C-alpha positions in Angstrom: 123.4 112.2 148.1 119.4 112.7 148.5 117.4 114.8 146.6 114.9 116.4 148.6 112.0 117.8 147.0 112.0 121.6 146.8 107.9 122.4 147.0 106.5 121.9 150.9 103.3 120.5 149.1 105.2 118.2 146.8 107.3 116.8 150.0 104.1 116.1 151.7 102.6 114.4 149.1 102.7 110.7 148.9 105.1 108.9 146.7 105.3 106.5 144.7 106.2 103.0 145.8 108.7 100.4 143.7 106.4 98.2 142.7 104.1 100.6 142.1 106.2 101.9 139.5 107.5 98.4 138.0 104.1 97.6 137.6 103.2 101.0 135.7 106.1 101.2 133.9 105.5 97.4 132.9 101.7 98.2 131.8 102.3 101.3 129.5 105.3 99.7 127.9 103.1 96.8 127.1 99.7 99.1 126.1 102.2 100.5 123.2 103.1 97.4 121.4 99.2 96.2 121.9 98.2 99.0 120.3 101.0 99.0 118.1 100.0 95.3 116.6 96.4 95.8 116.7 96.9 99.1 114.4 98.5 96.9 111.3 95.1 94.6 111.7 92.7 98.0 111.3 94.9 99.2 108.2 95.2 95.8 106.6 91.9 96.6 104.7 92.9 99.6 103.3 96.6 99.3 102.6 97.1 95.4 102.6 99.4 93.7 104.2 102.7 94.4 103.1 105.9 95.3 104.0 105.4 98.7 103.4 102.4 98.6 105.8 104.7 97.1 108.3 107.5 99.3 108.2 104.6 102.6 108.1 103.2 101.3 111.6 106.6 100.3 113.1 108.0 103.5 112.1 105.3 105.7 113.3 104.8 103.7 116.7 108.9 104.3 117.1 108.5 108.1 116.5 105.6 107.9 119.0 108.0 105.9 121.7 110.8 108.7 121.0 108.5 111.7 121.6 106.7 110.4 124.4 110.5 109.4 125.9 111.7 112.6 125.4 109.1 114.9 126.6 108.0 112.9 129.3 111.5 113.3 130.6 111.7 116.8 129.9 108.0 117.5 131.4 109.0 115.7 134.6 111.7 118.0 135.1 109.5 120.9 135.2 106.7 119.5 136.7 105.7 117.1 139.8 105.2 114.2 137.8 102.6 112.4 140.2 100.2 115.3 138.7 100.9 113.9 134.9 100.7 110.0 135.5 97.0 109.5 135.5 96.0 111.9 132.8 98.6 111.0 130.7 96.7 107.3 131.2 93.0 108.1 131.0 93.7 110.1 127.8 96.0 107.0 126.3 92.7 105.1 127.1 90.1 107.0 125.7 92.5 107.8 122.6 92.7 103.8 122.0 89.0 103.6 122.3 88.4 105.5 119.8 90.8 104.0 117.4 88.9 101.7 115.6 86.1 104.3 115.1 88.6 107.1 113.6 90.8 104.1 111.7 87.6 102.6 109.5 85.4 105.6 109.4 88.6 107.3 107.4 89.4 104.3 105.6 85.4 104.1 104.4 85.4 107.6 103.3 85.7 108.3 99.3 89.0 108.7 98.8 90.7 107.2 101.9 92.8 110.8 102.4 92.3 110.7 106.1 93.2 107.5 106.4 97.2 108.1 107.5 96.6 110.8 109.1 94.1 108.9 111.4 96.2 106.1 111.4 98.8 108.1 112.6 97.6 109.9 115.2 95.4 106.9 116.5 99.4 105.9 117.4 101.0 108.6 118.0 98.9 110.1 120.8 98.3 107.3 122.9 102.1 105.9 122.1 103.6 108.8 122.9 101.9 109.9 126.3 102.2 106.1 127.5 106.0 106.1 126.7 106.4 109.3 128.8 104.9 107.6 131.9 108.8 105.3 132.2 110.3 108.9 132.5 107.9 110.6 135.0 107.7 107.2 137.1 111.9 107.3 137.3 112.0 110.9 138.0 109.9 110.0 141.1 112.1 107.3 142.1 115.2 108.9 141.9 115.4 109.7 145.6 119.4 109.0 146.0 122.0 109.7 143.0 124.0 107.1 143.8 121.3 105.1 142.7 120.5 106.2 139.4 122.1 103.5 137.4 120.3 101.4 138.7 117.1 102.7 138.9 117.2 103.7 135.3 118.5 100.0 134.3 116.0 98.3 136.5 113.0 100.4 134.8 114.6 100.4 131.0 114.8 96.8 131.6 111.3 95.9 133.1 110.1 98.5 130.3 111.7 96.2 127.7 109.9 93.1 129.1 106.7 94.9 128.9 106.8 95.5 125.6 107.6 92.1 124.9 104.7 90.3 127.0 102.6 92.7 125.5 103.9 91.5 121.8 103.3 88.0 122.8 99.8 88.2 124.2 98.7 90.5 121.1 99.9 88.2 118.9 99.6 84.5 120.4 96.2 85.2 122.3 94.1 88.4 122.0 93.8 88.8 118.1 93.4 85.2 117.8 90.1 85.8 120.9 89.3 89.2 120.4 87.7 91.4 117.5 90.1 94.4 117.5 87.1 96.7 118.3 87.0 94.7 121.8 91.2 94.5 122.0 91.0 98.2 121.8 88.3 98.9 124.1 89.1 97.1 126.4 93.0 98.2 126.6 91.2 102.3 126.9 89.3 100.9 129.6 91.7 99.4 131.8 94.0 102.1 131.3 91.1 104.7 132.3 90.9 102.3 135.4 94.7 102.4 135.6 94.7 106.2 135.9 91.8 106.3 138.4 94.4 104.0 140.6 97.1 106.4 140.3 95.2 109.2 140.9 93.8 108.2 144.4 97.2 106.6 145.2 98.6 110.3 144.7 95.8 111.4 146.1 94.2 113.8 143.1 91.2 111.2 141.8 89.5 113.9 139.8 89.6 115.1 136.0 88.9 111.1 135.1 85.1 111.8 134.0 85.9 112.8 130.5 88.6 110.1 130.0 85.5 107.9 131.0 83.0 109.2 129.0 85.4 108.6 125.8 85.8 105.4 126.4 82.3 103.9 126.6 81.7 106.8 123.7 84.6 104.8 121.9 83.1 101.7 122.3 79.9 102.3 121.0 81.5 104.0 118.2 83.7 101.0 117.3 80.8 98.6 117.4 78.8 100.9 114.2 81.7 102.1 112.4 81.5 101.5 109.3 84.2 98.8 107.5 83.2 95.9 110.7 83.5 92.3 110.1 81.7 89.0 110.1 84.4 87.5 112.1 87.8 88.7 112.8 90.4 86.3 112.1 93.9 85.8 113.4 95.0 87.4 109.7 92.1 88.7 108.3 88.3 90.9 108.9 86.3 88.3 107.4 82.4 88.5 106.1 80.6 86.8 103.4 78.5 88.3 100.9 75.2 87.0 99.0 75.4 87.2 95.3 72.6 89.5 94.5 72.2 87.8 91.4 72.3 84.5 92.2 70.5 82.7 95.3 73.0 80.5 96.2 75.9 82.6 95.1 78.1 83.4 98.6 81.0 85.8 98.2 84.0 85.4 100.8 85.3 88.7 101.4 89.3 89.0 103.5 89.8 92.5 104.6 87.6 94.1 102.0 88.5 92.2 98.8 86.7 89.3 97.2 88.9 86.4 97.7 86.8 83.7 97.1 83.1 83.1 95.4 81.0 79.6 96.7 77.8 79.0 94.8 76.7 76.5 97.6 74.0 74.2 95.4 76.8 73.9 92.5 80.6 72.8 93.4 81.1 73.6 89.4 80.1 77.1 89.1 83.2 79.5 88.8 82.5 82.5 89.1 86.6 84.7 89.1 87.9 84.6 86.1 90.9 83.2 87.9 89.4 80.0 89.2 88.2 79.2 85.5 91.3 79.3 83.9 92.9 77.0 86.8 90.3 74.5 86.4 90.9 74.6 82.3 94.6 74.0 82.7 93.8 71.2 85.3 90.7 69.5 82.9 93.1 69.5 80.2 95.6 68.4 81.7 94.5 64.9 83.2 92.1 62.4 81.7 88.4 63.5 81.9 87.2 62.5 85.3 90.3 60.7 86.5 90.9 61.3 90.2 93.8 63.2 91.2 96.3 63.4 94.3 96.3 67.7 94.8 97.7 69.9 97.5 96.8 72.9 97.8 99.0 76.0 99.1 96.3 78.3 100.3 92.6 77.7 100.6 90.4 80.6 100.8 86.6 79.7 100.3 87.9 76.0 99.1 86.4 76.8 95.6 88.8 74.3 93.6 88.9 71.7 95.8 85.2 71.3 96.3 85.0 71.5 92.3 87.7 68.3 91.8 85.7 66.4 94.2 82.7 67.2 92.3 84.5 66.5 88.6 86.9 63.8 90.0 85.2 61.6 92.1 87.7 60.1 94.5 90.4 62.6 93.8 91.9 63.7 97.3 93.1 67.1 98.3 95.2 68.2 100.9 95.2 71.9 101.5 97.0 74.3 103.6 95.5 77.0 105.2 97.1 79.3 107.5 94.2 81.1 108.7 92.1 78.9 111.4 89.3 81.7 111.3 88.9 81.0 107.5 88.4 77.5 107.9 86.0 78.2 110.6 83.9 80.5 108.1 83.8 77.8 105.6 82.4 75.3 107.6 79.9 77.5 109.1 78.8 80.0 106.4 80.2 78.3 103.5 78.9 74.8 103.7 82.4 73.2 103.5 82.6 69.3 104.9 86.2 68.1 105.0 87.2 64.3 105.1 89.2 61.5 104.0 88.9 63.2 99.9 89.7 66.5 101.5 91.9 67.5 104.5 92.4 71.0 105.5 95.5 71.7 108.1 95.8 75.0 109.6 99.2 75.9 108.9 101.8 77.6 107.1 102.1 76.7 103.4 105.8 76.6 103.1 106.1 74.4 106.1 103.2 72.2 105.1 104.5 71.6 101.8 108.3 70.9 103.7 106.0 67.7 105.3 104.9 66.1 102.1 106.7 63.2 100.6 108.5 63.3 97.5 106.9 62.6 94.3 103.3 62.6 96.0 101.0 64.9 94.2 99.8 65.1 90.4 98.6 69.0 91.0 99.9 71.2 93.6 97.9 74.7 93.4 99.3 78.1 94.4 96.6 80.3 95.5 97.7 81.9 98.6 97.7 86.1 99.6 98.5 87.8 102.5 96.9 91.1 101.3 97.0 91.6 97.7 100.1 89.8 97.8 101.8 86.2 97.2 103.9 86.0 100.7 107.1 85.9 99.7 108.4 82.9 101.0 105.9 80.8 98.7 107.4 82.8 95.6 111.1 81.6 95.6 113.4 79.0 93.5 114.1 77.3 96.7 109.9 77.0 97.8 109.4 76.5 94.0 111.8 73.4 94.3 110.5 71.8 96.7 106.8 72.0 95.0 109.3 70.3 92.7 110.2 68.0 94.9 106.4 67.0 95.6 105.2 66.8 92.1 105.8 63.1 90.2 106.9 63.0 87.2 103.8 64.5 84.9 102.9 66.6 87.8 101.5 70.0 87.2 101.9 73.2 89.0 99.3 75.9 88.8 99.5 79.1 90.5 97.3 82.3 91.1 99.1 85.5 90.9 98.4 89.6 91.0 100.1 92.4 89.9 99.6 96.0 88.3 101.3 98.4 85.7 104.3 97.0 84.8 103.7 93.9 86.3 107.2 93.2 87.9 106.6 90.5 90.3 104.4 88.8 88.1 107.3 88.4 85.7 109.8 87.5 88.2 107.6 85.1 89.9 107.6 83.6 86.4 111.3 84.1 85.6 111.6 82.2 89.1 108.9 79.4 88.2 111.1 78.8 84.5 114.6 78.3 86.3 112.8 75.4 88.5 110.3 73.3 85.4 111.1 72.8 82.1 107.6 74.1 80.4 105.6 77.5 81.5 103.0 79.3 80.3 101.1 82.7 81.8 97.5 82.9 81.4 95.4 86.2 81.3 93.6 88.9 79.9 94.9 90.0 76.5 95.0 93.2 78.0 97.0 92.4 80.6 100.1 90.2 78.6 101.7 93.4 77.1 104.8 92.7 75.5 108.2 94.1 76.3 107.7 97.6 78.2 104.3 97.9 77.2 102.0 98.7 80.6 99.6 96.2 81.1 96.1 96.8 83.2 97.1 94.7 85.8 95.1 91.6 87.9 95.0 87.7 87.9 97.4 86.1 86.2 97.7 82.4 86.1 101.0 80.8 85.8 101.4 76.7 84.5 104.7 74.5 84.9 105.6 70.8 84.5 108.6 69.1 83.3 106.1 67.6 80.7 105.0 69.3 77.4 101.6 71.3 78.4 98.9 70.7 76.1 98.3 74.6 75.5 95.6 74.5 72.4 93.7 72.1 74.6 93.7 75.0 77.2 92.8 77.3 74.9 90.1 75.8 74.2 88.6 75.3 77.4 88.9 78.6 77.7 86.8 79.1 75.1 84.4 76.6 75.8 84.0 78.9 79.6 83.6 81.7 77.6 86.8 83.0 78.8 88.7 85.6 76.7 91.8 85.0 78.3 94.9 84.6 76.2 97.9 81.8 76.9 102.0 83.2 76.0 104.8 80.5 76.1 108.1 80.2 74.8 109.8 83.2 73.0 106.5 85.5 73.3 107.1 84.2 77.1 110.4 84.5 77.5 110.0 88.7 75.6 107.2 89.5 78.4 109.5 87.7 81.3 112.5 90.0 80.1 115.0 91.2 82.4 113.0 89.9 85.3 115.6 89.1 88.7 115.2 85.5 90.1 113.7 85.4 93.7 115.5 83.1 96.2 115.4 83.0 99.7 118.0 85.2 100.0 116.8 88.0 98.1 112.8 88.3 97.0 112.1 91.9 97.6 108.3 91.1 96.5 106.3 93.9 98.4 108.6 96.3 96.6 108.3 95.3 93.1 104.9 94.7 93.2 102.9 97.7 91.6 100.8 99.8 94.0 97.1 98.0 94.0 94.4 100.6 92.2 92.5 101.7 95.0 89.4 101.7 93.3 89.4 98.0 92.9 88.1 96.2 95.8 88.8 92.3 94.0 91.8 90.5 94.6 
């Protein structure tokens, strides 16, 4: 049984061929996933790379897909889809091209109140319109009710394949090679070109001028929008700032946060308090000037590897840094020179840790961050067991943690470290080391752990000599501070959920 158009004008209009239908569904579905993944990158400087941010973006994208699929099918039953597909692509392209400008302008606003509405609109508008293409195309291809299942199933499958391809290309190719703004403006231009082709195919080549102009305007606006980067790496919006108070001082900014400080002329100059605390631990744990074998989980600006290279000649430092773009900035902008004594591997820290030989390191430094939190898979008992395996019998593990308020994550991570190592201590600003239920201001804390006793008096003396007011707690005071904190495991590590919200007024990691 065939379905014949009831409108004589529609009956004379060109039909949409099977191949054209496949291309439209494939590309529109792929574009939705490109927008979703890139939206995560745009929001990271303002919300962090947390599970909540991922959940928010995925939820909004799924809502857009649901809305577009439902509305697109309903409208296609009431209006000739040939009149709608081209404009839907054109408006989607204009919205995609404008997204970098909208999100960055909203994020740079004083209170950030417009950020979430801008982000939601930037995902929902193009996502819903692109998702409406599939039911519209399906409506045009349903000319015989006997083939309904075949047509619907084929186009549904093609749409899923398009989503997969969009995800893979974005994650493995686009983000590592093209700036975020370039991806979205380029996608916007491609969608508008696609809309022109569709309109010509369906003999309605009109109404495209406004979307074309919107794409051009979006590209220009994205280029000058606030919140731009010196470089958009695989994981971060990165920039390097010059310290106005120190000629050779450089600050590595990742997603708007101060991640590392490097003095290009003096690697022994340590600006950040937590790095000073780490250096105090290391300086007192090993004989002065003696070379050590160190492994670093996370590199950033490579401040500590450079410091160890300077104060302990002959030291070997191996760094696992997941973001190759950060390593490139280190070399090009921060004067990093690698070699036999300082080797950097672009890899995930947990995987890099697993490749190391047992009892091969005197020191392991934990300073890896995704947004404002230690990646959860580096916080667990299983991960710390690997750290313990890599260290020799007198080895030291020192790690940088960040938490705020009740510090549930910092306490949980310290409790987890205590499950693996015999001796544990925590260093931090006095106001941040409240006991029991006393809330703390929060910020950076440093945890030190070993199977040998740690000379905490020497650590305190070193901190004092460096004009640091950080305190040290251990033994009963540490037990009281940890309280009933959970132990994190590979099976249960709700790091993003127990981490206190990052203060909106602070832009330092």
